[in-house]
py3Dmol code that shows the C-alpha trace and the ligand (Angstrom):
import py3Dmol

protein = """\
ATOM      1  CA  MET A   1      39.687  96.379  44.963  1.00  0.00           C
ATOM      2  CA  ALA A   2      41.371  95.284  41.720  1.00  0.00           C
ATOM      3  CA  VAL A   3      44.752  96.103  43.293  1.00  0.00           C
ATOM      4  CA  LEU A   4      43.918  94.041  46.338  1.00  0.00           C
ATOM      5  CA  ARG A   5      42.827  91.116  44.164  1.00  0.00           C
ATOM      6  CA  LEU A   6      46.079  91.291  42.238  1.00  0.00           C
ATOM      7  CA  ARG A   7      48.098  91.505  45.423  1.00  0.00           C
ATOM      8  CA  ALA A   8      46.216  88.501  46.769  1.00  0.00           C
ATOM      9  CA  ALA A   9      46.951  86.517  43.617  1.00  0.00           C
ATOM     10  CA  ALA A  10      50.605  87.558  43.808  1.00  0.00           C
ATOM     11  CA  GLU A  11      50.781  86.320  47.462  1.00  0.00           C
ATOM     12  CA  LEU A  12      49.075  83.066  46.454  1.00  0.00           C
ATOM     13  CA  ASP A  13      51.651  82.622  43.764  1.00  0.00           C
ATOM     14  CA  ARG A  14      54.454  83.271  46.240  1.00  0.00           C
ATOM     15  CA  LEU A  15      53.039  80.733  48.623  1.00  0.00           C
ATOM     16  CA  ALA A  16      52.550  78.274  45.993  1.00  0.00           C
ATOM     17  CA  VAL A  17      56.180  78.606  44.862  1.00  0.00           C
ATOM     18  CA  ARG A  18      57.325  78.204  48.451  1.00  0.00           C
ATOM     19  CA  SER A  19      55.227  75.175  49.038  1.00  0.00           C
ATOM     20  CA  PHE A  20      56.622  73.530  45.806  1.00  0.00           C
ATOM     21  CA  ARG A  21      60.095  74.146  47.055  1.00  0.00           C
ATOM     22  CA  SER A  22      59.461  72.184  50.315  1.00  0.00           C
ATOM     23  CA  SER A  23      57.256  69.475  48.830  1.00  0.00           C
ATOM     24  CA  SER A  24      60.132  67.010  48.265  1.00  0.00           C
ATOM     25  CA  SER A  25      63.571  66.363  49.668  1.00  0.00           C
ATOM     26  CA  TRP A  26      65.154  66.800  46.239  1.00  0.00           C
ATOM     27  CA  TRP A  27      63.519  70.113  45.833  1.00  0.00           C
ATOM     28  CA  ARG A  28      64.726  71.155  49.373  1.00  0.00           C
ATOM     29  CA  ASN A  29      68.214  69.739  49.298  1.00  0.00           C
ATOM     30  CA  SER A  30      69.446  70.714  45.891  1.00  0.00           C
ATOM     31  CA  GLU A  31      72.035  73.337  45.302  1.00  0.00           C
ATOM     32  CA  THR A  32      70.253  76.693  45.648  1.00  0.00           C
ATOM     33  CA  ASP A  33      71.718  79.571  43.703  1.00  0.00           C
ATOM     34  CA  PRO A  34      68.993  81.443  41.866  1.00  0.00           C
ATOM     35  CA  LYS A  35      71.157  84.473  41.295  1.00  0.00           C
ATOM     36  CA  ALA A  36      73.821  82.501  39.439  1.00  0.00           C
ATOM     37  CA  ALA A  37      73.186  83.780  36.016  1.00  0.00           C
ATOM     38  CA  ALA A  38      75.791  82.581  33.511  1.00  0.00           C
ATOM     39  CA  SER A  39      77.386  85.337  31.556  1.00  0.00           C
ATOM     40  CA  GLN A  40      78.387  82.866  28.906  1.00  0.00           C
ATOM     41  CA  LEU A  41      76.788  79.606  27.820  1.00  0.00           C
ATOM     42  CA  PRO A  42      78.621  76.868  29.609  1.00  0.00           C
ATOM     43  CA  LEU A  43      78.704  74.328  26.860  1.00  0.00           C
ATOM     44  CA  GLN A  44      81.460  72.086  28.245  1.00  0.00           C
ATOM     45  CA  ARG A  45      80.579  68.737  29.673  1.00  0.00           C
ATOM     46  CA  ASP A  46      81.405  69.025  33.350  1.00  0.00           C
ATOM     47  CA  VAL A  47      80.318  72.235  35.071  1.00  0.00           C
ATOM     48  CA  LYS A  48      81.809  72.649  38.530  1.00  0.00           C
ATOM     49  CA  ASP A  49      82.655  68.933  38.804  1.00  0.00           C
ATOM     50  CA  ARG A  50      79.158  67.689  38.314  1.00  0.00           C
ATOM     51  CA  ASN A  51      77.308  66.441  35.187  1.00  0.00           C
ATOM     52  CA  VAL A  52      75.343  68.816  32.977  1.00  0.00           C
ATOM     53  CA  GLN A  53      71.958  70.155  33.958  1.00  0.00           C
ATOM     54  CA  TRP A  54      70.362  71.033  30.756  1.00  0.00           C
ATOM     55  CA  VAL A  55      66.794  71.861  29.536  1.00  0.00           C
ATOM     56  CA  PHE A  56      65.355  71.223  26.216  1.00  0.00           C
ATOM     57  CA  LEU A  57      62.531  73.525  25.042  1.00  0.00           C
ATOM     58  CA  GLY A  58      60.508  73.495  21.829  1.00  0.00           C
ATOM     59  CA  CYS A  59      57.075  73.007  20.379  1.00  0.00           C
ATOM     60  CA  PRO A  60      55.216  69.670  20.332  1.00  0.00           C
ATOM     61  CA  GLY A  61      56.625  67.732  17.350  1.00  0.00           C
ATOM     62  CA  VAL A  62      59.951  69.511  17.165  1.00  0.00           C
ATOM     63  CA  GLY A  63      61.962  66.384  18.264  1.00  0.00           C
ATOM     64  CA  LYS A  64      62.959  67.343  21.879  1.00  0.00           C
ATOM     65  CA  GLY A  65      62.647  63.685  22.987  1.00  0.00           C
ATOM     66  CA  THR A  66      64.805  62.431  20.122  1.00  0.00           C
ATOM     67  CA  TYR A  67      67.660  64.822  20.621  1.00  0.00           C
ATOM     68  CA  ALA A  68      67.520  64.924  24.410  1.00  0.00           C
ATOM     69  CA  SER A  69      67.646  61.163  24.568  1.00  0.00           C
ATOM     70  CA  ARG A  70      70.609  60.901  22.172  1.00  0.00           C
ATOM     71  CA  LEU A  71      72.515  63.517  24.136  1.00  0.00           C
ATOM     72  CA  SER A  72      71.741  61.839  27.466  1.00  0.00           C
ATOM     73  CA  THR A  73      73.222  58.601  26.185  1.00  0.00           C
ATOM     74  CA  LEU A  74      76.291  60.568  24.888  1.00  0.00           C
ATOM     75  CA  LEU A  75      76.827  62.387  28.141  1.00  0.00           C
ATOM     76  CA  GLY A  76      75.766  59.635  30.478  1.00  0.00           C
ATOM     77  CA  VAL A  77      73.118  61.669  32.271  1.00  0.00           C
ATOM     78  CA  PRO A  78      69.431  60.736  32.763  1.00  0.00           C
ATOM     79  CA  HIS A  79      66.950  62.036  30.159  1.00  0.00           C
ATOM     80  CA  ILE A  80      63.841  63.087  32.075  1.00  0.00           C
ATOM     81  CA  ALA A  81      60.804  63.837  29.991  1.00  0.00           C
ATOM     82  CA  THR A  82      57.874  65.123  32.015  1.00  0.00           C
ATOM     83  CA  GLY A  83      55.512  63.963  29.256  1.00  0.00           C
ATOM     84  CA  ASP A  84      56.755  60.424  29.925  1.00  0.00           C
ATOM     85  CA  LEU A  85      56.283  60.804  33.685  1.00  0.00           C
ATOM     86  CA  VAL A  86      52.646  61.980  32.991  1.00  0.00           C
ATOM     87  CA  ARG A  87      52.155  58.906  30.631  1.00  0.00           C
ATOM     88  CA  ASP A  88      53.684  56.527  33.260  1.00  0.00           C
ATOM     89  CA  GLU A  89      51.181  57.930  35.803  1.00  0.00           C
ATOM     90  CA  LEU A  90      48.326  57.414  33.321  1.00  0.00           C
ATOM     91  CA  SER A  91      49.208  53.795  32.690  1.00  0.00           C
ATOM     92  CA  SER A  92      49.670  53.074  36.347  1.00  0.00           C
ATOM     93  CA  LYS A  93      45.962  53.755  36.886  1.00  0.00           C
ATOM     94  CA  GLY A  94      47.038  55.415  40.107  1.00  0.00           C
ATOM     95  CA  PRO A  95      44.820  57.993  41.919  1.00  0.00           C
ATOM     96  CA  LEU A  96      45.843  60.814  39.624  1.00  0.00           C
ATOM     97  CA  ALA A  97      45.273  58.942  36.419  1.00  0.00           C
ATOM     98  CA  HIS A  98      41.646  59.864  35.773  1.00  0.00           C
ATOM     99  CA  GLN A  99      42.301  63.658  36.400  1.00  0.00           C
ATOM    100  CA  LEU A 100      45.449  63.610  34.141  1.00  0.00           C
ATOM    101  CA  GLU A 101      43.808  61.712  31.360  1.00  0.00           C
ATOM    102  CA  GLU A 102      41.221  64.439  30.835  1.00  0.00           C
ATOM    103  CA  VAL A 103      43.799  67.212  30.870  1.00  0.00           C
ATOM    104  CA  VAL A 104      46.219  65.494  28.566  1.00  0.00           C
ATOM    105  CA  ASN A 105      43.643  64.356  26.086  1.00  0.00           C
ATOM    106  CA  GLN A 106      42.452  67.949  25.760  1.00  0.00           C
ATOM    107  CA  GLY A 107      45.956  69.077  25.051  1.00  0.00           C
ATOM    108  CA  ARG A 108      46.055  71.297  28.222  1.00  0.00           C
ATOM    109  CA  LEU A 109      48.900  71.595  30.702  1.00  0.00           C
ATOM    110  CA  VAL A 110      48.921  69.542  33.960  1.00  0.00           C
ATOM    111  CA  SER A 111      48.964  71.782  37.004  1.00  0.00           C
ATOM    112  CA  ASP A 112      52.350  73.080  38.139  1.00  0.00           C
ATOM    113  CA  GLU A 113      51.851  71.349  41.529  1.00  0.00           C
ATOM    114  CA  ILE A 114      51.313  67.920  40.072  1.00  0.00           C
ATOM    115  CA  ILE A 115      54.090  68.238  37.502  1.00  0.00           C
ATOM    116  CA  ILE A 116      56.634  69.472  39.982  1.00  0.00           C
ATOM    117  CA  ASP A 117      55.653  66.627  42.343  1.00  0.00           C
ATOM    118  CA  LEU A 118      56.202  63.968  39.617  1.00  0.00           C
ATOM    119  CA  LEU A 119      59.497  65.553  38.552  1.00  0.00           C
ATOM    120  CA  SER A 120      60.900  65.814  42.086  1.00  0.00           C
ATOM    121  CA  LYS A 121      60.127  62.191  42.754  1.00  0.00           C
ATOM    122  CA  ARG A 122      61.839  61.233  39.515  1.00  0.00           C
ATOM    123  CA  LEU A 123      64.958  63.371  40.486  1.00  0.00           C
ATOM    124  CA  GLU A 124      65.059  61.761  43.901  1.00  0.00           C
ATOM    125  CA  ALA A 125      64.995  58.289  42.342  1.00  0.00           C
ATOM    126  CA  SER A 126      67.961  59.354  40.117  1.00  0.00           C
ATOM    127  CA  SER A 127      69.941  60.684  43.144  1.00  0.00           C
ATOM    128  CA  ALA A 128      69.194  57.544  45.101  1.00  0.00           C
ATOM    129  CA  LYS A 129      70.925  55.519  42.317  1.00  0.00           C
ATOM    130  CA  GLY A 130      73.911  57.867  42.568  1.00  0.00           C
ATOM    131  CA  LEU A 131      73.226  59.585  39.224  1.00  0.00           C
ATOM    132  CA  THR A 132      74.054  63.215  38.799  1.00  0.00           C
ATOM    133  CA  GLY A 133      73.090  65.711  36.147  1.00  0.00           C
ATOM    134  CA  PHE A 134      70.004  65.568  33.819  1.00  0.00           C
ATOM    135  CA  ILE A 135      68.548  66.617  30.547  1.00  0.00           C
ATOM    136  CA  LEU A 136      65.023  67.832  31.082  1.00  0.00           C
ATOM    137  CA  ASP A 137      62.604  67.526  28.218  1.00  0.00           C
ATOM    138  CA  GLY A 138      59.352  69.282  28.457  1.00  0.00           C
ATOM    139  CA  PHE A 139      59.991  71.097  31.698  1.00  0.00           C
ATOM    140  CA  PRO A 140      59.733  73.907  32.492  1.00  0.00           C
ATOM    141  CA  ARG A 141      56.700  74.882  30.498  1.00  0.00           C
ATOM    142  CA  THR A 142      55.432  77.802  32.493  1.00  0.00           C
ATOM    143  CA  ILE A 143      57.138  80.708  34.159  1.00  0.00           C
ATOM    144  CA  ARG A 144      56.157  79.364  37.582  1.00  0.00           C
ATOM    145  CA  GLN A 145      57.807  76.072  36.841  1.00  0.00           C
ATOM    146  CA  ALA A 146      60.991  77.951  35.627  1.00  0.00           C
ATOM    147  CA  GLU A 147      61.083  80.019  38.800  1.00  0.00           C
ATOM    148  CA  ASN A 148      60.716  76.947  40.961  1.00  0.00           C
ATOM    149  CA  LEU A 149      63.528  75.104  39.178  1.00  0.00           C
ATOM    150  CA  GLU A 150      65.712  78.229  39.485  1.00  0.00           C
ATOM    151  CA  GLY A 151      65.026  78.191  43.183  1.00  0.00           C
ATOM    152  CA  VAL A 152      66.349  74.659  43.765  1.00  0.00           C
ATOM    153  CA  THR A 153      69.202  74.169  41.316  1.00  0.00           C
ATOM    154  CA  GLU A 154      71.280  75.799  38.607  1.00  0.00           C
ATOM    155  CA  ILE A 155      70.478  75.101  34.987  1.00  0.00           C
ATOM    156  CA  ASP A 156      73.622  75.394  32.884  1.00  0.00           C
ATOM    157  CA  LEU A 157      72.159  75.510  29.441  1.00  0.00           C
ATOM    158  CA  VAL A 158      68.757  75.660  27.738  1.00  0.00           C
ATOM    159  CA  VAL A 159      68.526  74.415  24.145  1.00  0.00           C
ATOM    160  CA  ASN A 160      65.548  75.852  22.247  1.00  0.00           C
ATOM    161  CA  LEU A 161      64.816  73.594  19.290  1.00  0.00           C
ATOM    162  CA  LYS A 162      63.005  75.194  16.426  1.00  0.00           C
ATOM    163  CA  LEU A 163      61.373  73.735  13.381  1.00  0.00           C
ATOM    164  CA  ARG A 164      59.398  75.275  10.528  1.00  0.00           C
ATOM    165  CA  GLU A 165      55.780  75.525  11.635  1.00  0.00           C
ATOM    166  CA  GLU A 166      54.491  73.579   8.524  1.00  0.00           C
ATOM    167  CA  ALA A 167      56.422  70.550   9.742  1.00  0.00           C
ATOM    168  CA  LEU A 168      55.329  70.414  13.375  1.00  0.00           C
ATOM    169  CA  LEU A 169      51.688  69.243  12.961  1.00  0.00           C
ATOM    170  CA  ALA A 170      52.737  66.571  10.387  1.00  0.00           C
ATOM    171  CA  LYS A 171      55.505  65.310  12.674  1.00  0.00           C
ATOM    172  CA  CYS A 172      53.027  64.964  15.670  1.00  0.00           C
ATOM    173  CA  LEU A 173      50.400  63.172  13.472  1.00  0.00           C
ATOM    174  CA  GLY A 174      53.106  60.842  12.064  1.00  0.00           C
ATOM    175  CA  ARG A 175      54.445  59.835  15.464  1.00  0.00           C
ATOM    176  CA  ARG A 176      54.144  56.114  16.359  1.00  0.00           C
ATOM    177  CA  VAL A 177      55.329  53.963  19.259  1.00  0.00           C
ATOM    178  CA  CYS A 178      55.934  50.192  19.235  1.00  0.00           C
ATOM    179  CA  SER A 179      53.410  48.799  21.811  1.00  0.00           C
ATOM    180  CA  GLU A 180      55.929  45.986  22.592  1.00  0.00           C
ATOM    181  CA  CYS A 181      59.390  47.504  22.774  1.00  0.00           C
ATOM    182  CA  GLY A 182      58.454  51.216  23.241  1.00  0.00           C
ATOM    183  CA  GLY A 183      60.575  52.205  20.189  1.00  0.00           C
ATOM    184  CA  ASN A 184      59.686  55.668  18.696  1.00  0.00           C
ATOM    185  CA  TYR A 185      59.119  56.100  15.015  1.00  0.00           C
ATOM    186  CA  ASN A 186      57.653  58.646  12.630  1.00  0.00           C
ATOM    187  CA  VAL A 187      55.786  57.704   9.483  1.00  0.00           C
ATOM    188  CA  ALA A 188      55.596  61.254   8.118  1.00  0.00           C
ATOM    189  CA  SER A 189      58.163  62.385   5.626  1.00  0.00           C
ATOM    190  CA  ILE A 190      58.357  66.124   5.215  1.00  0.00           C
ATOM    191  CA  ASP A 191      59.212  67.639   1.952  1.00  0.00           C
ATOM    192  CA  ILE A 192      58.815  71.496   1.851  1.00  0.00           C
ATOM    193  CA  LYS A 193      59.752  73.334  -1.280  1.00  0.00           C
ATOM    194  CA  ALA A 194      61.905  76.447  -1.170  1.00  0.00           C
ATOM    195  CA  GLU A 195      59.855  79.694  -1.302  1.00  0.00           C
ATOM    196  CA  GLU A 196      60.020  83.336  -0.339  1.00  0.00           C
ATOM    197  CA  GLY A 197      63.583  83.190   0.777  1.00  0.00           C
ATOM    198  CA  ASN A 198      63.139  79.969   2.894  1.00  0.00           C
ATOM    199  CA  PRO A 199      65.288  77.047   1.845  1.00  0.00           C
ATOM    200  CA  ALA A 200      63.716  73.713   0.905  1.00  0.00           C
ATOM    201  CA  MET A 201      63.578  71.159   3.804  1.00  0.00           C
ATOM    202  CA  TYR A 202      63.385  67.410   3.708  1.00  0.00           C
ATOM    203  CA  MET A 203      62.933  65.178   6.675  1.00  0.00           C
ATOM    204  CA  ALA A 204      62.785  61.434   5.977  1.00  0.00           C
ATOM    205  CA  ALA A 205      60.260  59.263   7.888  1.00  0.00           C
ATOM    206  CA  LEU A 206      61.760  57.215  10.700  1.00  0.00           C
ATOM    207  CA  LEU A 207      60.249  53.808   9.799  1.00  0.00           C
ATOM    208  CA  PRO A 208      60.123  50.863  12.194  1.00  0.00           C
ATOM    209  CA  PRO A 209      61.926  47.591  11.709  1.00  0.00           C
ATOM    210  CA  PRO A 210      59.660  44.793  10.373  1.00  0.00           C
ATOM    211  CA  HIS A 211      59.134  43.241  13.844  1.00  0.00           C
ATOM    212  CA  CYS A 212      57.651  46.470  15.184  1.00  0.00           C
ATOM    213  CA  ALA A 213      55.647  47.407  12.047  1.00  0.00           C
ATOM    214  CA  SER A 214      52.418  45.584  13.061  1.00  0.00           C
ATOM    215  CA  LYS A 215      52.571  46.750  16.718  1.00  0.00           C
ATOM    216  CA  LEU A 216      52.560  50.538  16.134  1.00  0.00           C
ATOM    217  CA  ILE A 217      50.216  52.737  18.110  1.00  0.00           C
ATOM    218  CA  SER A 218      49.713  56.550  18.259  1.00  0.00           C
ATOM    219  CA  ARG A 219      49.508  58.666  21.398  1.00  0.00           C
ATOM    220  CA  SER A 220      45.928  59.511  22.226  1.00  0.00           C
ATOM    221  CA  ASP A 221      46.846  63.221  22.271  1.00  0.00           C
ATOM    222  CA  ASP A 222      48.289  63.153  18.820  1.00  0.00           C
ATOM    223  CA  THR A 223      45.091  63.945  16.968  1.00  0.00           C
ATOM    224  CA  GLU A 224      44.882  67.016  14.751  1.00  0.00           C
ATOM    225  CA  GLU A 225      42.572  68.935  17.016  1.00  0.00           C
ATOM    226  CA  VAL A 226      44.567  68.272  20.247  1.00  0.00           C
ATOM    227  CA  VAL A 227      47.901  68.956  18.526  1.00  0.00           C
ATOM    228  CA  LYS A 228      46.602  72.346  17.405  1.00  0.00           C
ATOM    229  CA  THR A 229      45.579  73.123  21.008  1.00  0.00           C
ATOM    230  CA  ARG A 230      49.022  72.085  22.306  1.00  0.00           C
ATOM    231  CA  LEU A 231      50.726  74.241  19.760  1.00  0.00           C
ATOM    232  CA  ARG A 232      48.516  77.206  20.805  1.00  0.00           C
ATOM    233  CA  ILE A 233      49.169  76.631  24.530  1.00  0.00           C
ATOM    234  CA  TYR A 234      52.850  76.289  23.853  1.00  0.00           C
ATOM    235  CA  ASN A 235      52.841  79.801  22.315  1.00  0.00           C
ATOM    236  CA  GLU A 236      50.924  81.250  25.221  1.00  0.00           C
ATOM    237  CA  MET A 237      52.476  79.491  28.197  1.00  0.00           C
ATOM    238  CA  SER A 238      55.807  78.200  27.214  1.00  0.00           C
ATOM    239  CA  GLN A 239      57.235  80.863  24.810  1.00  0.00           C
ATOM    240  CA  PRO A 240      57.663  83.217  27.809  1.00  0.00           C
ATOM    241  CA  VAL A 241      59.970  80.607  29.319  1.00  0.00           C
ATOM    242  CA  GLU A 242      62.350  81.014  26.341  1.00  0.00           C
ATOM    243  CA  GLU A 243      62.504  84.718  27.219  1.00  0.00           C
ATOM    244  CA  PHE A 244      63.076  83.819  30.907  1.00  0.00           C
ATOM    245  CA  TYR A 245      66.208  81.961  29.953  1.00  0.00           C
ATOM    246  CA  ARG A 246      67.267  84.231  27.173  1.00  0.00           C
ATOM    247  CA  SER A 247      67.356  87.175  29.627  1.00  0.00           C
ATOM    248  CA  ARG A 248      69.746  85.022  31.865  1.00  0.00           C
ATOM    249  CA  GLY A 249      72.073  84.376  28.978  1.00  0.00           C
ATOM    250  CA  LYS A 250      71.383  80.664  29.026  1.00  0.00           C
ATOM    251  CA  LEU A 251      69.401  80.095  25.845  1.00  0.00           C
ATOM    252  CA  LEU A 252      70.949  78.455  22.849  1.00  0.00           C
ATOM    253  CA  GLU A 253      68.613  78.796  19.827  1.00  0.00           C
ATOM    254  CA  PHE A 254      68.902  75.890  17.370  1.00  0.00           C
ATOM    255  CA  ASP A 255      67.044  75.805  14.032  1.00  0.00           C
ATOM    256  CA  LEU A 256      66.728  72.211  12.934  1.00  0.00           C
ATOM    257  CA  PRO A 257      67.928  72.110   9.273  1.00  0.00           C
ATOM    258  CA  GLY A 258      66.082  68.796   8.492  1.00  0.00           C
ATOM    259  CA  GLY A 259      65.935  65.263   9.819  1.00  0.00           C
ATOM    260  CA  ILE A 260      68.261  63.475  12.201  1.00  0.00           C
ATOM    261  CA  PRO A 261      71.143  62.950   9.649  1.00  0.00           C
ATOM    262  CA  GLU A 262      71.374  66.700   8.873  1.00  0.00           C
ATOM    263  CA  SER A 263      70.590  67.958  12.354  1.00  0.00           C
ATOM    264  CA  TRP A 264      72.456  65.745  14.810  1.00  0.00           C
ATOM    265  CA  PRO A 265      75.953  66.645  13.648  1.00  0.00           C
ATOM    266  CA  LYS A 266      75.107  70.357  13.562  1.00  0.00           C
ATOM    267  CA  LEU A 267      73.615  70.202  17.087  1.00  0.00           C
ATOM    268  CA  LEU A 268      76.774  68.458  18.379  1.00  0.00           C
ATOM    269  CA  GLN A 269      78.761  71.307  16.719  1.00  0.00           C
ATOM    270  CA  ALA A 270      76.583  73.960  18.366  1.00  0.00           C
ATOM    271  CA  LEU A 271      77.182  72.222  21.722  1.00  0.00           C
ATOM    272  CA  ASN A 272      80.893  71.888  21.199  1.00  0.00           C
ATOM    273  CA  LEU A 273      80.500  68.102  21.405  1.00  0.00           C
ATOM    274  CA  GLU A 274      81.365  67.012  17.929  1.00  0.00           C
ATOM    275  CA  ASP A 275      84.511  65.168  19.232  1.00  0.00           C
ATOM    276  CA  HIS A 276      82.379  63.055  21.457  1.00  0.00           C
ATOM    277  CA  ASP A 277      80.433  61.206  18.965  1.00  0.00           C
ATOM    278  CA  ASP A 278      81.722  59.656  15.818  1.00  0.00           C
ATOM    279  CA  LYS A 279      79.751  56.447  16.387  1.00  0.00           C
ATOM    280  CA  GLN A 280      76.338  58.093  16.903  1.00  0.00           C
ATOM    281  CA  SER A 281      76.715  60.449  13.972  1.00  0.00           C
ATOM    282  CA  ALA A 282      77.448  57.551  11.704  1.00  0.00           C
ATOM    283  CA  ALA A 283      74.435  55.664  12.927  1.00  0.00           C
ATOM    284  CA  ALA A 284      72.054  58.653  12.457  1.00  0.00           C
TER     285      ALA A 284
END
"""
ligand_1 = """\
27
ADP
P 54.562 67.466 23.508
O 54.654 66.603 22.351
O 53.326 68.324 23.617
O 55.871 68.198 23.856
P 54.915 65.856 26.007
O 55.078 64.384 25.803
O 56.145 66.647 26.513
O 54.250 66.414 24.651
O 53.726 66.064 27.110
C 52.514 65.436 26.994
C 51.525 66.148 27.892
O 51.926 65.967 29.277
C 51.316 67.568 27.677
O 50.460 67.944 26.685
C 50.863 68.048 29.072
O 49.518 67.742 29.250
C 51.604 67.188 30.046
N 52.888 67.841 30.364
C 54.167 67.408 30.092
N 55.076 68.157 30.686
C 54.383 69.204 31.364
C 54.752 70.305 32.086
N 56.037 70.610 32.226
N 53.785 71.078 32.613
C 52.448 70.726 32.479
N 52.080 69.702 31.796
C 53.021 68.936 31.230
"""
view = py3Dmol.view(width=600, height=400)
view.addModel(protein, "pdb")
view.setStyle({"model": 0}, {"cartoon": {"style": "trace"}})
view.addModel(ligand_1, "xyz")
view.setStyle({"model": 1}, {"stick": {}})
view.zoomTo()
view.show()
C-alpha cells in the first residue's frame, strides 16, 4: 500500500513536471539538453555564441538581488528575480494576488506551478524583445523547479552566495525600498567581532539619498517572524538545490567577505570578470 502511494506520488510528480514543460512556449521551445553537465565551470561571458544563463542562489538577506542586478548591467543580460515577479503580481491585484499574498506574508514558497508560469511569461517577454541570456535570482528554489529548468535550457553557472548567519536576519530587517523611485537601501550596519577563528566582518549600511529618505518602506514579509520562517524554509527546500548543481559541477561557492566595496571586486575576480568593470568597482 505504502509502495503504491509512493509510486502514485512519483507519477504525479512526473506528470506535473511534464505539464510545466508544456505550459508555455518559452518552456517548450528552449534549447533542451538536460544531460549537458559542464565538466568545468564556464565562467567566460559568451557560452556557445549566446549570452550567459546564470542562477544566483542564497539565503534571504544575502544580497542576491544586489549582485545579480550589478552583474546583469555589466553583462547586458536581463536580471530576473522571481520575488519581483511575485510582488508585481501582488500589486497588480490580478486573480492570483489574494492567494499569493497569504503565502508570501507567511514566508512560505509559492507553488512550483505558479512560479514557473510567472517565470516562463517573463522569459517569453524577454525573448520577444530580442534579449538573450539571463541571470535568475531566487529561482530555482526547489528540486522540482531545478529539474524543470534543466529540462528546458542549459544553465552555465550557479553562484551560491553565502553570508554569516548572524548578518542575514539583520540585513532583511534593515531592508528598505523607496516608494517613489524603487531604489533599494539597507539601514542596518553589521559589525561582527572576530571570535573562535572567524574573522571580524563589517558591512556598512546602504543609506538612501536625502530625496528618498522620507519615502522609505519595508517589505511586508521582512518582519522578524517571517524572515525566520523564510530562513528555515530555505534550509529545508532550497539547500538541496545547491547539491543538485554541485553534483553537476556547476556550483560556484562565494563567501561574501563584507559589504559591497569588499565583496564586488572579489566576486568579479571569482567570475573572471575583473577586466570588465573598472567603473562599477570604483562606484561601489
Ligand atoms: P528572499 O529575500 O526570501 O530571497 P524573494 O524576494 O526572492 O525573497 O521572494 C519573496 C517571496 O516570493 C518568497 O518568500 C516566496 O514566497 C516567493 N518566491 C520567490 N521566488 C520563488 C520561487 N522560486 N519558488 C517559490 N516561491 C518563490
